[in-house]
N, C-alpha and C positions, 0 to 999 in steps of 0.2 A: 849756677848751682850744678853740681855733678849729679847726673841721673844714672839709673841702672838700666842696662839694655835688656830687652826681652826679644827673643827671636821667635816669630810665628812663621811656620813653614808649611806650604803645601807638600804633599807626599808624591803622588804619581806624576812623573815627568819633571819633578823638581828635585826632591831628595832621592827619589828612586828613578833609575833609568827608565825611559819610556818603553824600551823593548824588552829588557831582561830583568827589570825591577831590582837591579843591584844598587847598593849604596857604597860600594867599596871605595870609590874615589873621594868620598866625603868623610871617611872614618877618622883620618888624622885631625881634621878640623873639628869634628864632633868631640873627639877626645880633648882637644885644646880648649874648647868651650866648657866642657865639663870640669876641667881643671880650674878654670876661672870662675866657676859657679854661675855661668850665664845660662839661664833657662832656655831650652829649645822646646817649643810648644807646637806640636802638630796641629794643623788647621786644615782639615781634609774632608773629602766626601766619603772616606772609608767608614766602615761600621765599627761599633764597639768591639766586636769579636776580632775583626782584622787588626784594630789598633792595639788591643791588649797583647796580641802576639807580636806585633811589630815593635811595640815599646820594649819588650824583652829582648828582641833580636838586635835592635839598634842600641839599646842601653839607655833609653830615656826613662826618667822617673818623675817627670813633670806632668802637669795637667795636659789634657788634649781635647781638641774640639773636633766633633764627629758629625758626619752627615751634613756637610756644608753649612755649619753654624747652627744646626738644630739643637745641639746639646753639648755641654761641657762636662767632662769627668775630671775630678780633682782627687788625687789619692788622699785618703783620710790621714790627717796629721801633717800633710804637706805644709799647710799654713798653721800658725799658732791657734787660730780660731776658725771655726767653720763659717764660711761666707754666708751672708744673709740670703734668703730666698733659694736655698739649696736643700736637698733631702738626701738621706743616706741610702745607698743601694750597694750591697756587697762591700767592696773595699774602697768605695768612692763616695765623695760628696758630688751630687749631680745638680746641674742647672739646666732646665729645659726652656726652649724658646719656641716650641712647636707642639701641635696636637700629634698624637701617635699615628703611626703608619696606617692603622686600620681605618682611621677617619678618612684619609686620602684615597685609600682603595675603594671605600664605599662611595666617595664622591665621584671617582672615575667611573665606577660601575653605573651610577645613577645618571650622570651628566654627560658622559663622553661616548655614548653608544654610537653616535654618528661617525666617530673616528676609530671604531674598534679594529678596523682592518689596517689602520695607518701606523699602529705601534704595537710593540711587544713589551709588556712590563716584566720587571724582575720577578714578580710574584708567580709568573707563569713559566719561568725559565728553569730548566734542569741544570744540575752542576755541569754536565757535559756540554750543554748549549752555551753556558756562560764561558766555559773554557775556550770554545771555538771562537767566540766573539772577542775575547780579551787576551788570550794566551796565558791566562792565569793557570796555575797548577790546580788539580782537583781539590786539594786541601784548602788552598786560598780562595777558590771559587765558592766553596761551601761556606766559608766565613763571610764572603762578600754578599751572599744572599740573605744573611740574617740581619735585616734592617728593622729599625724601630720608629723612624720619624718621617720618612719620605719614600716615594716610589720612583725609582729611575725607569725611564722608558727608552727603548731603542726605536727611534723614529724611522718608519719605512715609507711614509707618504712623501709627497712633494713639499716644497717650501711654502706654497700657498696654503695648503691644508695645515701645515705646522703652525703658521701664523694665526689661522682661524682657530685652531685648537688652543693656542696660548691665550688668545683673546677670550675664549669661552671659559677657560680655567680661571683666568683673572677675574672674570665677572661673577664667578661663584665662590670667590674667596681664596683660591689657591695661588701659590707663587710658583713660577717655573724658572728653572735655571739650567742653562746648557753647560754641561761638563765636557770633559774631553771626548767621550763617546756617547754619553747618555743625557737625555733631557729629564731633569729631576722635578717631580711634582710634590710640593709640600707646603709648609707654612711660610709666612713672610719673614724668612730668616736669611742671613747670609754670613759669610766668614768675617766680614768687617764688624758687624754688630756684636758677634760673640767675642771677637778679639778685644773690642773696646771694653766690654763688660769685664773680661778677665784681667785686662790691663789695669782697670780701676781697682780690682781686688788686690792685685800685686802692690799698687801704690798705697792702699790703706794698710796692708799687712807689713810692708817694708817701712812705711812712714817716710818714703823717699819718692820723688818723681821718677817715672820710667820713660824710656825711649823705645818705641815699638819699631822693630825691623822686620819687615814682611817679605817673604820670598814666594813667588809663584810663576807659573808658566802659561796659564790659559785664562780665558775670559771669566771663568767662574772664580778666579782669584782677584778680580778687579776690585770688588768691594773691600777686601782685606788690604790690598795694596794701596788703594786710594785713602783708606782710613789710617794708614801707618805713617809714622814720622819719617821713615826711610823705606821706600819701595824698591825692591830688587826683582826685576823681571828675568827669568831664566830662559835662555834660548831653547826653542823646541825644534826637533827635526821634522815636525809634521805641520807646523803653522807659523805664521809671522807673529811678532810681538803684538799682543792686543793693545789698543789705544787706551791710555789712562787719562782721567780727568783729575789732575792734582797739581797744586803749586809747590808741593813739597819735593824733597830730594828724590830723584829716581835714578836707578842704576840698571844697566842692561849687561848681562853676562856675554862673553864672547864664546864660552864653551857651552855644551849641552848638558842638561840634567844635573846629576850630582857633581860633575866636573865644574860646571858653572856655579853651582851652589857653593862649593869650596872656594872657588876663585873669588867670588864676591864677598863672602864672609871674611876671608883672609884680608882683602883690601879694606873692608869696612871696620872690622873689629880687632883683627889679630896682627896686622902688619906692624913692624917696628916703628914705622913713621907715624902710625896712629897712636901707638902706645907711648911714644916719646913725647907727644904733645899733651897738654892738659886738656884732653878731649873728653867730653861727657860719655863717649862710647868706649873709652879705654877700659881695660880689665880692672883698673883701680876702682872704677865705679861699680864693679860687681861684688 
């Protein structure tokens, strides 16, 4: 049976270049996917504020998953029917998977005093300080600080202290996830769980099976990559490919960032050899 492909993509270091945050090398492929009506769904640690701006910049009109799987935003009217277990907020149907950020800030304040000198939380950073840490522009740093579901931490202590902190947070009901630069403290959510929920919604709305194609570059993408039908690891200039535990098809790019993104999507979905076959991932299935 022909299935419809869904692309779930990490943003930083995957669709956006690790150093200059450009996606110029992926523009032609994005346009080709849009022409074939293949959804491109961001699955990222970025905030709602960051993603609404990025969706406009890149030209996405699909749902997006924010704050490492903590929440999904679906443009109102994107599907014929509002998905179950969502609520309306502004221009979006929203599906939450986590308690709000304030819950985790309170937990850190009450439970992690012994580690207060080992980390710096986003909530205490100024725009200028975040710019220095990430090379974000002031405008983008301002958007990155507006978080709703988790608290990213810049770890300053040693690895032993870090593991003790993670053990403590786990014992009091928090979930920790190491991103590219920051350790995120929040609910028991991940990019894979959110992806599977949204893929099920697409299946119900389409009335057709879907094939999930996931792209990511770092360890915090592993849950998404391992849950996908096709996992695409994007080469990073800062670390090796993370180890995946999956028996499904896995692809590794030879190029970095958005060049690797375009390279692998071309080979997987857009090449003439793929489209000439009766392949469930051909554009005919879109």
